[in-house]
A tleap script that builds the chain and sets N, CA, C and O, in Angstrom:
source leaprc.protein.ff14SB
mol = sequence {
  NMET GLN ASP ARG ILE GLU PHE LYS ALA LEU
  VAL LYS GLY PHE HIE HIE LYS GLN VAL ASN
  PRO ALA TYR GLY SER GLN ASN CYS VAL HIE
  CYS GLU PHE VAL ASP HIE ARG ASN ARG ASN
  GLY ASP ASP PHE LYS CYS LEU PHE CYS GLY
  HIE GLU ASP HIE ALA ASP ARG ILE ALA ALA
  LEU ASN TYR LEU ARG ARG TYR SER ASP GLU
  GLU ILE GLY LEU TYR MET PRO HIE ASN GLN
  ILE ARG THR ILE LEU LEU THR ARG PHE HIE
  ARG ARG LEU GLU THR GLU GLN SER VAL THR
  VAL PRO GLY ARG THR LEU GLU THR VAL PHE
  GLN VAL HIE SER PRO PRO ASN ARG ASP LYS
  THR GLN PRO ALA ARG LYS LYS MET PRO VAL
  HIE ARG THR VAL ASN GLN ARG ALA LYS GLN
  ASN LYS TYR CVAL
}
set mol.1.N position { -10.985 54.605 30.686 }
set mol.1.CA position { -11.599 53.526 31.347 }
set mol.1.C position { -10.542 52.377 31.602 }
set mol.1.O position { -10.323 51.886 32.710 }
set mol.2.N position { -9.889 52.003 30.369 }
set mol.2.CA position { -8.936 51.013 30.597 }
set mol.2.C position { -8.023 51.395 31.721 }
set mol.2.O position { -7.906 50.591 32.646 }
set mol.3.N position { -7.395 52.468 31.753 }
set mol.3.CA position { -6.490 52.976 32.635 }
set mol.3.C position { -6.844 52.765 34.257 }
set mol.3.O position { -6.086 52.404 35.158 }
set mol.4.N position { -8.289 53.126 34.311 }
set mol.4.CA position { -8.887 53.018 35.479 }
set mol.4.C position { -9.005 51.609 35.939 }
set mol.4.O position { -8.842 51.350 37.132 }
set mol.5.N position { -9.229 50.848 35.224 }
set mol.5.CA position { -9.495 49.153 35.442 }
set mol.5.C position { -8.152 48.713 35.730 }
set mol.5.O position { -7.971 48.026 36.735 }
set mol.6.N position { -7.166 49.025 34.963 }
set mol.6.CA position { -5.894 48.390 35.329 }
set mol.6.C position { -5.367 48.984 36.764 }
set mol.6.O position { -4.917 48.241 37.637 }
set mol.7.N position { -5.458 50.194 36.889 }
set mol.7.CA position { -5.246 50.884 38.197 }
set mol.7.C position { -5.844 50.162 39.531 }
set mol.7.O position { -5.218 49.923 40.564 }
set mol.8.N position { -7.139 49.890 39.266 }
set mol.8.CA position { -7.941 49.290 40.266 }
set mol.8.C position { -7.576 47.874 40.614 }
set mol.8.O position { -7.610 47.465 41.775 }
set mol.9.N position { -7.269 47.224 39.714 }
set mol.9.CA position { -6.665 45.801 39.645 }
set mol.9.C position { -5.411 45.851 40.280 }
set mol.9.O position { -5.223 45.000 41.149 }
set mol.10.N position { -4.437 46.720 40.024 }
set mol.10.CA position { -3.342 46.749 40.796 }
set mol.10.C position { -3.368 47.126 42.119 }
set mol.10.O position { -2.585 46.631 42.929 }
set mol.11.N position { -4.303 48.064 42.463 }
set mol.11.CA position { -4.497 48.255 43.836 }
set mol.11.C position { -4.862 47.253 44.685 }
set mol.11.O position { -4.356 47.110 45.798 }
set mol.12.N position { -5.900 46.393 44.127 }
set mol.12.CA position { -6.611 45.310 44.792 }
set mol.12.C position { -5.771 44.039 44.733 }
set mol.12.O position { -6.174 43.043 45.335 }
set mol.13.N position { -4.492 44.004 43.964 }
set mol.13.CA position { -3.732 42.849 43.776 }
set mol.13.C position { -4.177 41.957 42.881 }
set mol.13.O position { -3.764 40.804 43.001 }
set mol.14.N position { -5.062 42.260 41.846 }
set mol.14.CA position { -5.444 41.345 40.849 }
set mol.14.C position { -4.620 41.382 39.639 }
set mol.14.O position { -4.187 42.474 39.273 }
set mol.15.N position { -4.362 40.367 39.001 }
set mol.15.CA position { -3.848 40.293 37.528 }
set mol.15.C position { -4.996 40.648 36.563 }
set mol.15.O position { -6.123 40.154 36.550 }
set mol.16.N position { -4.469 41.641 35.725 }
set mol.16.CA position { -5.351 42.153 34.636 }
set mol.16.C position { -4.807 41.737 33.313 }
set mol.16.O position { -3.645 42.011 33.012 }
set mol.17.N position { -5.584 41.101 32.529 }
set mol.17.CA position { -5.211 40.794 30.976 }
set mol.17.C position { -6.327 41.009 30.063 }
set mol.17.O position { -7.403 40.449 30.272 }
set mol.18.N position { -6.152 41.753 29.104 }
set mol.18.CA position { -7.269 41.842 28.146 }
set mol.18.C position { -7.429 40.491 27.294 }
set mol.18.O position { -6.402 39.834 27.123 }
set mol.19.N position { -8.561 40.049 26.776 }
set mol.19.CA position { -8.709 38.755 26.033 }
set mol.19.C position { -9.480 39.272 24.666 }
set mol.19.O position { -10.054 40.359 24.596 }
set mol.20.N position { -9.414 38.496 23.801 }
set mol.20.CA position { -10.271 38.728 22.522 }
set mol.20.C position { -11.739 38.502 22.800 }
set mol.20.O position { -11.986 37.338 23.115 }
set mol.21.N position { -12.804 39.342 22.762 }
set mol.21.CA position { -14.128 39.097 23.061 }
set mol.21.C position { -14.909 38.570 22.023 }
set mol.21.O position { -16.118 38.461 22.230 }
set mol.22.N position { -14.367 38.166 20.772 }
set mol.22.CA position { -15.113 37.648 19.571 }
set mol.22.C position { -15.921 36.493 20.039 }
set mol.22.O position { -15.218 35.578 20.468 }
set mol.23.N position { -17.187 36.280 20.077 }
set mol.23.CA position { -18.052 35.084 19.996 }
set mol.23.C position { -18.132 34.819 21.601 }
set mol.23.O position { -18.468 33.677 21.915 }
set mol.24.N position { -17.930 35.510 22.390 }
set mol.24.CA position { -17.838 35.212 23.830 }
set mol.24.C position { -19.029 34.649 24.177 }
set mol.24.O position { -19.042 33.547 24.726 }
set mol.25.N position { -20.349 35.434 23.860 }
set mol.25.CA position { -21.528 35.238 24.257 }
set mol.25.C position { -22.382 34.342 23.251 }
set mol.25.O position { -23.594 34.222 23.424 }
set mol.26.N position { -21.799 33.790 22.318 }
set mol.26.CA position { -22.478 32.977 21.514 }
set mol.26.C position { -21.846 31.647 21.494 }
set mol.26.O position { -22.397 30.784 20.811 }
set mol.27.N position { -20.760 31.350 22.148 }
set mol.27.CA position { -20.135 29.890 22.336 }
set mol.27.C position { -20.646 29.299 23.623 }
set mol.27.O position { -20.638 29.900 24.698 }
set mol.28.N position { -21.104 28.041 23.428 }
set mol.28.CA position { -21.454 27.313 24.717 }
set mol.28.C position { -20.290 26.741 25.555 }
set mol.28.O position { -19.372 26.064 25.092 }
set mol.29.N position { -20.437 27.082 26.785 }
set mol.29.CA position { -19.499 26.765 27.689 }
set mol.29.C position { -19.195 25.139 28.037 }
set mol.29.O position { -18.140 24.675 28.469 }
set mol.30.N position { -20.579 24.337 27.681 }
set mol.30.CA position { -20.592 23.046 27.903 }
set mol.30.C position { -19.981 22.286 26.733 }
set mol.30.O position { -19.026 21.526 26.891 }
set mol.31.N position { -20.519 22.496 25.636 }
set mol.31.CA position { -20.305 21.597 24.262 }
set mol.31.C position { -19.381 22.457 23.379 }
set mol.31.O position { -18.802 21.946 22.421 }
set mol.32.N position { -19.233 23.794 23.701 }
set mol.32.CA position { -18.433 24.570 22.786 }
set mol.32.C position { -18.962 25.029 21.398 }
set mol.32.O position { -18.214 25.558 20.576 }
set mol.33.N position { -20.369 24.789 21.158 }
set mol.33.CA position { -20.978 24.950 19.881 }
set mol.33.C position { -21.040 26.281 19.789 }
set mol.33.O position { -21.282 26.903 20.823 }
set mol.34.N position { -20.829 27.036 18.485 }
set mol.34.CA position { -20.723 28.370 18.286 }
set mol.34.C position { -21.764 28.675 17.320 }
set mol.34.O position { -21.775 28.072 16.246 }
set mol.35.N position { -22.698 29.608 17.613 }
set mol.35.CA position { -23.671 30.006 16.533 }
set mol.35.C position { -24.276 31.302 16.958 }
set mol.35.O position { -24.579 31.351 18.150 }
set mol.36.N position { -24.490 32.247 16.315 }
set mol.36.CA position { -25.231 33.636 16.727 }
set mol.36.C position { -26.418 33.346 17.130 }
set mol.36.O position { -26.892 34.140 17.942 }
set mol.37.N position { -27.183 32.289 16.768 }
set mol.37.CA position { -28.645 32.182 17.171 }
set mol.37.C position { -28.544 31.472 18.509 }
set mol.37.O position { -29.647 31.211 18.990 }
set mol.38.N position { -27.508 31.101 19.221 }
set mol.38.CA position { -27.416 30.740 20.529 }
set mol.38.C position { -27.806 31.967 21.713 }
set mol.38.O position { -28.239 31.809 22.854 }
set mol.39.N position { -27.511 33.102 21.054 }
set mol.39.CA position { -27.985 34.171 21.933 }
set mol.39.C position { -29.042 34.957 21.527 }
set mol.39.O position { -28.959 35.503 20.427 }
set mol.40.N position { -30.076 35.123 22.250 }
set mol.40.CA position { -31.227 36.033 21.942 }
set mol.40.C position { -31.386 37.007 22.927 }
set mol.40.O position { -31.872 36.656 24.003 }
set mol.41.N position { -31.017 38.331 22.724 }
set mol.41.CA position { -30.955 39.473 23.770 }
set mol.41.C position { -30.055 38.964 24.876 }
set mol.41.O position { -28.889 38.607 24.706 }
set mol.42.N position { -30.666 38.967 25.946 }
set mol.42.CA position { -29.806 38.543 27.412 }
set mol.42.C position { -29.868 37.076 27.652 }
set mol.42.O position { -29.221 36.615 28.593 }
set mol.43.N position { -30.647 36.230 26.825 }
set mol.43.CA position { -30.891 34.991 26.954 }
set mol.43.C position { -29.927 34.296 26.263 }
set mol.43.O position { -29.448 34.806 25.249 }
set mol.44.N position { -29.501 33.029 26.710 }
set mol.44.CA position { -28.493 32.126 25.962 }
set mol.44.C position { -29.187 30.779 26.003 }
set mol.44.O position { -29.547 30.364 27.105 }
set mol.45.N position { -29.408 30.063 24.934 }
set mol.45.CA position { -29.753 28.837 24.718 }
set mol.45.C position { -29.024 28.108 23.709 }
set mol.45.O position { -29.126 28.501 22.547 }
set mol.46.N position { -28.285 27.081 23.979 }
set mol.46.CA position { -27.267 26.354 22.906 }
set mol.46.C position { -28.145 25.650 21.999 }
set mol.46.O position { -29.013 24.923 22.481 }
set mol.47.N position { -28.045 25.755 20.925 }
set mol.47.CA position { -28.924 24.964 19.786 }
set mol.47.C position { -28.448 23.550 19.720 }
set mol.47.O position { -29.062 22.674 19.111 }
set mol.48.N position { -27.448 23.378 20.301 }
set mol.48.CA position { -26.748 21.868 20.064 }
set mol.48.C position { -27.046 21.104 21.414 }
set mol.48.O position { -27.713 20.072 21.342 }
set mol.49.N position { -26.599 21.541 22.623 }
set mol.49.CA position { -26.985 20.970 23.769 }
set mol.49.C position { -28.069 21.098 24.656 }
set mol.49.O position { -28.463 20.229 25.433 }
set mol.50.N position { -28.666 22.559 24.453 }
set mol.50.CA position { -29.894 23.134 25.104 }
set mol.50.C position { -29.530 23.700 26.460 }
set mol.50.O position { -30.385 23.945 27.311 }
set mol.51.N position { -28.086 23.922 26.654 }
set mol.51.CA position { -27.688 24.604 27.745 }
set mol.51.C position { -28.304 26.009 27.899 }
set mol.51.O position { -28.172 26.697 26.887 }
set mol.52.N position { -28.874 26.528 28.810 }
set mol.52.CA position { -29.544 27.705 29.049 }
set mol.52.C position { -28.887 28.659 30.148 }
set mol.52.O position { -28.659 28.097 31.220 }
set mol.53.N position { -28.591 29.823 30.072 }
set mol.53.CA position { -28.062 30.744 30.845 }
set mol.53.C position { -28.299 32.059 30.447 }
set mol.53.O position { -28.916 32.360 29.425 }
set mol.54.N position { -27.653 33.106 31.507 }
set mol.54.CA position { -27.618 34.655 31.054 }
set mol.54.C position { -26.559 34.740 30.097 }
set mol.54.O position { -25.535 34.065 30.202 }
set mol.55.N position { -26.745 35.453 29.276 }
set mol.55.CA position { -25.598 35.623 28.060 }
set mol.55.C position { -24.141 36.206 28.572 }
set mol.55.O position { -22.994 35.870 28.281 }
set mol.56.N position { -24.613 37.123 29.370 }
set mol.56.CA position { -23.346 37.842 30.052 }
set mol.56.C position { -22.518 36.994 31.048 }
set mol.56.O position { -21.364 37.333 31.310 }
set mol.57.N position { -23.073 35.910 31.605 }
set mol.57.CA position { -22.428 34.788 32.353 }
set mol.57.C position { -21.682 33.959 31.409 }
set mol.57.O position { -20.566 33.593 31.777 }
set mol.58.N position { -22.048 33.644 30.403 }
set mol.58.CA position { -21.696 32.803 29.344 }
set mol.58.C position { -20.527 33.446 28.738 }
set mol.58.O position { -19.482 32.817 28.570 }
set mol.59.N position { -20.676 34.804 28.370 }
set mol.59.CA position { -19.488 35.496 28.000 }
set mol.59.C position { -18.285 35.454 29.077 }
set mol.59.O position { -17.142 35.229 28.677 }
set mol.60.N position { -18.520 35.646 30.295 }
set mol.60.CA position { -17.636 35.988 31.502 }
set mol.60.C position { -16.970 34.664 31.368 }
set mol.60.O position { -15.757 34.691 31.163 }
set mol.61.N position { -17.649 33.344 31.460 }
set mol.61.CA position { -17.049 32.086 31.499 }
set mol.61.C position { -15.998 31.886 30.301 }
set mol.61.O position { -14.841 31.480 30.407 }
set mol.62.N position { -16.673 32.266 29.149 }
set mol.62.CA position { -15.545 32.105 28.003 }
set mol.62.C position { -14.453 33.112 28.175 }
set mol.62.O position { -13.421 32.806 27.579 }
set mol.63.N position { -14.429 33.951 28.671 }
set mol.63.CA position { -13.303 35.024 28.650 }
set mol.63.C position { -12.494 34.547 29.650 }
set mol.63.O position { -11.283 34.700 29.489 }
set mol.64.N position { -12.883 34.004 30.647 }
set mol.64.CA position { -12.181 33.262 31.682 }
set mol.64.C position { -11.249 32.237 31.163 }
set mol.64.O position { -10.055 32.215 31.459 }
set mol.65.N position { -11.936 31.239 30.242 }
set mol.65.CA position { -11.042 30.408 29.390 }
set mol.65.C position { -9.992 30.878 28.556 }
set mol.65.O position { -8.881 30.349 28.541 }
set mol.66.N position { -10.379 32.063 27.716 }
set mol.66.CA position { -9.502 32.638 27.043 }
set mol.66.C position { -8.217 33.420 27.493 }
set mol.66.O position { -7.300 33.820 26.776 }
set mol.67.N position { -8.368 33.541 28.843 }
set mol.67.CA position { -7.331 34.108 29.695 }
set mol.67.C position { -6.034 33.152 29.518 }
set mol.67.O position { -4.940 33.707 29.416 }
set mol.68.N position { -6.092 32.089 29.488 }
set mol.68.CA position { -5.128 31.130 29.391 }
set mol.68.C position { -4.993 30.398 28.061 }
set mol.68.O position { -4.119 29.539 27.944 }
set mol.69.N position { -5.855 30.708 27.002 }
set mol.69.CA position { -5.849 30.363 25.654 }
set mol.69.C position { -4.735 30.706 24.864 }
set mol.69.O position { -4.638 31.906 24.608 }
set mol.70.N position { -3.858 29.944 24.407 }
set mol.70.CA position { -2.737 30.548 23.647 }
set mol.70.C position { -2.872 30.600 22.190 }
set mol.70.O position { -2.013 31.080 21.450 }
set mol.71.N position { -4.003 30.077 21.796 }
set mol.71.CA position { -4.264 29.867 20.288 }
set mol.71.C position { -4.973 30.872 19.958 }
set mol.71.O position { -4.899 31.201 18.774 }
set mol.72.N position { -5.712 31.532 20.703 }
set mol.72.CA position { -6.644 32.900 20.228 }
set mol.72.C position { -5.812 34.064 21.009 }
set mol.72.O position { -5.632 34.082 22.226 }
set mol.73.N position { -5.379 34.955 20.150 }
set mol.73.CA position { -4.785 36.141 20.399 }
set mol.73.C position { -5.576 37.380 20.712 }
set mol.73.O position { -6.749 37.239 20.366 }
set mol.74.N position { -5.355 38.373 21.174 }
set mol.74.CA position { -6.124 39.478 21.618 }
set mol.74.C position { -6.470 40.194 20.245 }
set mol.74.O position { -7.654 40.458 20.035 }
set mol.75.N position { -5.455 40.546 19.239 }
set mol.75.CA position { -5.875 41.036 18.115 }
set mol.75.C position { -6.390 40.224 16.741 }
set mol.75.O position { -6.585 40.682 15.615 }
set mol.76.N position { -6.529 38.970 17.196 }
set mol.76.CA position { -6.865 37.950 15.980 }
set mol.76.C position { -8.205 38.360 15.381 }
set mol.76.O position { -9.076 38.833 16.111 }
set mol.77.N position { -8.401 38.189 14.040 }
set mol.77.CA position { -9.697 38.651 13.496 }
set mol.77.C position { -10.733 37.575 13.729 }
set mol.77.O position { -10.474 36.373 13.799 }
set mol.78.N position { -11.999 38.149 13.850 }
set mol.78.CA position { -13.098 37.365 14.488 }
set mol.78.C position { -13.317 36.141 13.555 }
set mol.78.O position { -13.657 35.073 14.063 }
set mol.79.N position { -13.155 36.239 12.338 }
set mol.79.CA position { -13.480 35.027 11.264 }
set mol.79.C position { -12.475 33.932 11.623 }
set mol.79.O position { -12.801 32.747 11.565 }
set mol.80.N position { -11.177 34.352 12.017 }
set mol.80.CA position { -10.376 33.359 12.498 }
set mol.80.C position { -10.588 32.652 13.603 }
set mol.80.O position { -10.295 31.466 13.755 }
set mol.81.N position { -11.114 33.386 14.411 }
set mol.81.CA position { -11.499 32.858 15.848 }
set mol.81.C position { -12.751 31.888 15.662 }
set mol.81.O position { -12.860 30.798 16.225 }
set mol.82.N position { -13.467 32.321 14.986 }
set mol.82.CA position { -14.721 31.393 14.733 }
set mol.82.C position { -14.282 30.174 13.850 }
set mol.82.O position { -15.067 29.228 13.794 }
set mol.83.N position { -13.231 30.113 13.229 }
set mol.83.CA position { -12.808 28.937 12.613 }
set mol.83.C position { -12.080 28.044 13.662 }
set mol.83.O position { -12.313 26.836 13.607 }
set mol.84.N position { -11.239 28.502 14.593 }
set mol.84.CA position { -10.761 27.959 15.703 }
set mol.84.C position { -11.711 27.282 16.548 }
set mol.84.O position { -11.637 26.081 16.807 }
set mol.85.N position { -12.616 28.069 16.982 }
set mol.85.CA position { -13.725 27.495 17.759 }
set mol.85.C position { -14.548 26.355 17.307 }
set mol.85.O position { -14.793 25.383 18.021 }
set mol.86.N position { -15.008 26.527 15.972 }
set mol.86.CA position { -15.703 25.483 15.217 }
set mol.86.C position { -14.794 24.067 15.129 }
set mol.86.O position { -15.164 22.902 15.275 }
set mol.87.N position { -13.618 24.554 14.870 }
set mol.87.CA position { -12.726 23.317 14.681 }
set mol.87.C position { -12.575 22.347 16.053 }
set mol.87.O position { -12.560 21.118 16.115 }
set mol.88.N position { -12.490 23.155 16.921 }
set mol.88.CA position { -12.559 22.669 18.455 }
set mol.88.C position { -13.910 21.810 18.631 }
set mol.88.O position { -13.816 20.659 19.059 }
set mol.89.N position { -14.845 22.219 18.389 }
set mol.89.CA position { -16.267 21.915 18.646 }
set mol.89.C position { -16.195 20.413 17.693 }
set mol.89.O position { -16.400 19.319 18.219 }
set mol.90.N position { -15.925 20.552 16.469 }
set mol.90.CA position { -16.000 19.249 15.645 }
set mol.90.C position { -15.051 18.437 16.312 }
set mol.90.O position { -15.524 17.329 16.568 }
set mol.91.N position { -13.842 18.597 16.698 }
set mol.91.CA position { -12.754 17.741 17.119 }
set mol.91.C position { -13.345 17.071 18.470 }
set mol.91.O position { -13.176 15.888 18.763 }
set mol.92.N position { -13.988 17.911 19.162 }
set mol.92.CA position { -14.610 17.179 20.576 }
set mol.92.C position { -15.862 16.423 20.137 }
set mol.92.O position { -16.336 15.653 20.973 }
set mol.93.N position { -16.413 16.516 19.060 }
set mol.93.CA position { -17.570 15.644 18.603 }
set mol.93.C position { -17.193 14.330 18.103 }
set mol.93.O position { -17.907 13.332 18.204 }
set mol.94.N position { -15.994 14.369 17.536 }
set mol.94.CA position { -15.292 13.155 16.908 }
set mol.94.C position { -14.777 12.403 18.147 }
set mol.94.O position { -14.792 11.173 18.159 }
set mol.95.N position { -14.337 13.098 19.157 }
set mol.95.CA position { -13.250 12.291 20.049 }
set mol.95.C position { -13.975 11.961 21.263 }
set mol.95.O position { -13.681 10.936 21.878 }
set mol.96.N position { -15.154 12.954 21.776 }
set mol.96.CA position { -15.580 12.629 23.067 }
set mol.96.C position { -17.125 12.489 22.881 }
set mol.96.O position { -17.754 13.524 23.102 }
set mol.97.N position { -17.771 11.503 22.552 }
set mol.97.CA position { -19.074 11.303 22.090 }
set mol.97.C position { -19.864 11.297 23.600 }
set mol.97.O position { -21.077 11.500 23.655 }
set mol.98.N position { -19.195 11.090 24.596 }
set mol.98.CA position { -19.917 11.049 25.977 }
set mol.98.C position { -20.432 12.491 26.366 }
set mol.98.O position { -21.386 12.732 27.105 }
set mol.99.N position { -19.659 13.354 25.760 }
set mol.99.CA position { -20.162 14.649 26.366 }
set mol.99.C position { -21.179 15.478 25.512 }
set mol.99.O position { -21.449 16.637 25.828 }
set mol.100.N position { -21.791 14.805 24.319 }
set mol.100.CA position { -22.668 15.349 23.612 }
set mol.100.C position { -24.047 14.841 23.853 }
set mol.100.O position { -24.162 13.864 24.593 }
set mol.101.N position { -24.881 15.263 23.438 }
set mol.101.CA position { -26.312 14.820 23.529 }
set mol.101.C position { -26.537 13.520 23.012 }
set mol.101.O position { -25.912 13.250 21.986 }
set mol.102.N position { -27.316 12.614 23.504 }
set mol.102.CA position { -27.421 11.199 22.913 }
set mol.102.C position { -28.030 11.323 21.791 }
set mol.102.O position { -29.026 12.045 21.787 }
set mol.103.N position { -27.582 10.615 20.445 }
set mol.103.CA position { -28.039 10.820 19.321 }
set mol.103.C position { -27.436 11.870 18.507 }
set mol.103.O position { -27.627 11.714 17.301 }
set mol.104.N position { -26.800 12.836 18.819 }
set mol.104.CA position { -26.251 13.833 18.146 }
set mol.104.C position { -24.725 13.509 17.638 }
set mol.104.O position { -23.791 13.254 18.399 }
set mol.105.N position { -24.661 13.558 16.426 }
set mol.105.CA position { -23.360 13.268 15.753 }
set mol.105.C position { -22.723 14.566 14.967 }
set mol.105.O position { -23.323 15.640 14.914 }
set mol.106.N position { -21.692 14.385 14.483 }
set mol.106.CA position { -21.386 15.552 13.700 }
set mol.106.C position { -22.219 15.661 12.538 }
set mol.106.O position { -22.489 16.789 12.127 }
set mol.107.N position { -22.736 14.487 11.856 }
set mol.107.CA position { -23.700 14.673 10.547 }
set mol.107.C position { -24.969 15.086 10.979 }
set mol.107.O position { -25.681 15.653 10.151 }
set mol.108.N position { -25.402 14.904 12.158 }
set mol.108.CA position { -26.721 15.550 12.459 }
set mol.108.C position { -26.648 17.109 12.622 }
set mol.108.O position { -27.520 17.810 12.109 }
set mol.109.N position { -25.537 17.691 13.384 }
set mol.109.CA position { -25.199 19.134 13.371 }
set mol.109.C position { -25.179 19.677 12.070 }
set mol.109.O position { -25.778 20.734 11.869 }
set mol.110.N position { -24.475 19.008 11.001 }
set mol.110.CA position { -24.498 19.587 9.809 }
set mol.110.C position { -25.850 19.733 9.143 }
set mol.110.O position { -26.123 20.688 8.416 }
set mol.111.N position { -26.681 18.744 9.425 }
set mol.111.CA position { -27.909 18.576 8.735 }
set mol.111.C position { -28.899 19.912 9.340 }
set mol.111.O position { -29.598 20.651 8.647 }
set mol.112.N position { -28.732 19.961 10.738 }
set mol.112.CA position { -29.653 21.034 11.465 }
set mol.112.C position { -29.182 22.391 11.167 }
set mol.112.O position { -30.011 23.295 11.072 }
set mol.113.N position { -27.863 22.633 11.003 }
set mol.113.CA position { -27.182 24.058 11.101 }
set mol.113.C position { -26.637 24.413 9.951 }
set mol.113.O position { -26.015 25.471 9.861 }
set mol.114.N position { -26.840 23.336 8.612 }
set mol.114.CA position { -26.050 23.905 7.439 }
set mol.114.C position { -27.303 24.599 6.662 }
set mol.114.O position { -28.443 24.265 6.983 }
set mol.115.N position { -27.095 25.544 5.662 }
set mol.115.CA position { -28.052 25.995 4.635 }
set mol.115.C position { -28.665 24.902 3.879 }
set mol.115.O position { -28.018 23.882 3.643 }
set mol.116.N position { -29.920 25.056 3.468 }
set mol.116.CA position { -30.460 24.011 2.582 }
set mol.116.C position { -29.826 24.244 1.170 }
set mol.116.O position { -29.405 25.329 0.768 }
set mol.117.N position { -29.822 22.828 0.339 }
set mol.117.CA position { -29.229 22.926 -0.893 }
set mol.117.C position { -30.164 23.493 -1.843 }
set mol.117.O position { -31.351 23.168 -1.848 }
set mol.118.N position { -29.649 24.350 -2.665 }
set mol.118.CA position { -30.486 25.142 -3.539 }
set mol.118.C position { -30.447 24.205 -4.770 }
set mol.118.O position { -29.438 23.599 -5.130 }
set mol.119.N position { -31.889 24.143 -5.495 }
set mol.119.CA position { -32.082 23.304 -6.589 }
set mol.119.C position { -31.289 24.157 -7.675 }
set mol.119.O position { -31.259 25.387 -7.637 }
set mol.120.N position { -30.712 23.467 -8.552 }
set mol.120.CA position { -29.917 24.042 -9.729 }
set mol.120.C position { -30.856 24.313 -10.816 }
set mol.120.O position { -30.466 24.913 -11.818 }
set mol.121.N position { -31.903 23.968 -10.710 }
set mol.121.CA position { -33.060 24.365 -11.835 }
set mol.121.C position { -33.542 25.684 -11.643 }
set mol.121.O position { -33.776 26.425 -12.598 }
set mol.122.N position { -33.727 26.064 -10.288 }
set mol.122.CA position { -34.175 27.388 -9.865 }
set mol.122.C position { -33.112 28.528 -10.008 }
set mol.122.O position { -31.976 28.268 -9.612 }
set mol.123.N position { -33.356 29.714 -10.513 }
set mol.123.CA position { -32.414 30.847 -10.496 }
set mol.123.C position { -31.974 31.238 -9.290 }
set mol.123.O position { -32.807 31.277 -8.384 }
set mol.124.N position { -30.761 31.565 -9.044 }
set mol.124.CA position { -30.265 32.152 -7.929 }
set mol.124.C position { -30.771 33.298 -7.512 }
set mol.124.O position { -30.819 34.246 -8.295 }
set mol.125.N position { -31.251 33.417 -6.163 }
set mol.125.CA position { -31.587 34.945 -5.759 }
set mol.125.C position { -30.624 35.837 -5.827 }
set mol.125.O position { -29.430 35.648 -5.593 }
set mol.126.N position { -31.182 36.880 -6.171 }
set mol.126.CA position { -30.126 38.102 -6.436 }
set mol.126.C position { -29.834 38.749 -4.995 }
set mol.126.O position { -30.734 39.186 -4.278 }
set mol.127.N position { -28.699 38.757 -4.709 }
set mol.127.CA position { -28.350 39.594 -3.379 }
set mol.127.C position { -28.522 40.988 -3.336 }
set mol.127.O position { -27.960 41.653 -4.206 }
set mol.128.N position { -29.247 41.590 -2.417 }
set mol.128.CA position { -29.530 42.905 -2.404 }
set mol.128.C position { -28.270 43.585 -1.831 }
set mol.128.O position { -27.427 42.968 -1.180 }
set mol.129.N position { -28.195 45.053 -2.151 }
set mol.129.CA position { -27.068 45.720 -1.524 }
set mol.129.C position { -27.567 46.041 -0.039 }
set mol.129.O position { -28.716 46.348 0.278 }
set mol.130.N position { -26.519 45.911 0.758 }
set mol.130.CA position { -26.750 46.317 2.094 }
set mol.130.C position { -27.513 47.637 2.554 }
set mol.130.O position { -28.222 47.732 3.555 }
set mol.131.N position { -27.232 48.631 1.633 }
set mol.131.CA position { -27.575 50.016 2.129 }
set mol.131.C position { -28.882 50.295 1.399 }
set mol.131.O position { -29.391 51.398 1.600 }
set mol.132.N position { -29.427 49.535 0.665 }
set mol.132.CA position { -30.710 49.584 0.016 }
set mol.132.C position { -31.894 50.272 0.996 }
set mol.132.O position { -32.504 51.313 0.752 }
set mol.133.N position { -32.050 49.397 2.183 }
set mol.133.CA position { -33.106 49.818 3.040 }
set mol.133.C position { -32.867 51.204 3.601 }
set mol.133.O position { -33.729 52.073 3.727 }
set mol.134.N position { -31.632 51.297 3.911 }
set mol.134.CA position { -31.155 52.670 4.468 }
set mol.134.C position { -31.582 53.754 3.394 }
set mol.134.O position { -32.207 54.761 3.727 }
set mol.135.N position { -31.259 53.526 2.257 }
set mol.135.CA position { -31.763 54.563 1.102 }
set mol.135.C position { -33.157 54.596 1.176 }
set mol.135.O position { -33.628 55.689 1.492 }
set mol.136.N position { -33.929 53.694 0.971 }
set mol.136.CA position { -35.291 53.790 0.988 }
set mol.136.C position { -35.853 54.623 2.096 }
set mol.136.O position { -36.668 55.518 1.868 }
set mol.137.N position { -35.415 54.328 3.311 }
set mol.137.CA position { -36.103 55.067 4.507 }
set mol.137.C position { -35.474 56.691 4.254 }
set mol.137.O position { -36.069 57.709 4.606 }
set mol.138.N position { -34.601 56.667 3.802 }
set mol.138.CA position { -33.959 58.252 3.552 }
set mol.138.C position { -34.798 58.854 2.709 }
set mol.138.O position { -35.100 60.021 2.959 }
set mol.139.N position { -35.342 58.218 1.569 }
set mol.139.CA position { -36.356 58.641 0.572 }
set mol.139.C position { -37.614 58.811 1.233 }
set mol.139.O position { -38.262 59.798 0.884 }
set mol.140.N position { -38.034 58.169 1.991 }
set mol.140.CA position { -39.589 58.256 2.758 }
set mol.140.C position { -39.480 59.396 3.578 }
set mol.140.O position { -40.414 60.197 3.606 }
set mol.141.N position { -38.249 59.611 4.391 }
set mol.141.CA position { -38.361 60.655 5.342 }
set mol.141.C position { -37.945 62.076 4.723 }
set mol.141.O position { -37.769 63.097 5.387 }
set mol.142.N position { -37.843 61.978 3.579 }
set mol.142.CA position { -37.333 63.231 2.855 }
set mol.142.C position { -38.595 64.375 2.777 }
set mol.142.O position { -39.720 64.061 2.390 }
set mol.143.N position { -38.312 65.424 3.107 }
set mol.143.CA position { -39.528 66.529 3.366 }
set mol.143.C position { -39.420 67.086 1.902 }
set mol.143.O position { -38.336 67.280 1.353 }
set mol.144.N position { -40.604 67.318 1.336 }
set mol.144.CA position { -40.671 67.963 -0.025 }
set mol.144.C position { -41.031 69.260 0.295 }
set mol.144.O position { -41.182 70.097 -0.595 }
savepdb mol mol.pdb
quit
């Protein structure tokens, strides 16, 4: 498929370049806020600025931006990309207060989107293994 796309682009005279797709449909094109909850199925609604659009259109606009982005490489790990995108978002909040929603500051973002502080007197929750539910379903579906 990749060869076919390159061929079609060459025939039509387009320049074709791959970009890293990580967080493309979770990154707001207006305020650059990144969160997996921004996308819900095909719908995109930014939790920070409230911008709404189709998730595929958001992804396409972000990929267009990444075309000329020298900091994000094609084979860069997704966690490193998330760090870059969040750093850009925080930098933009600190320098350009005019592009944010009135009343929103870096502190309010952390209050809204950070996990709640755990009470030290309560015991920590035990993390469940990832495959436990899969194993339970397999046992339920087992024929005797």
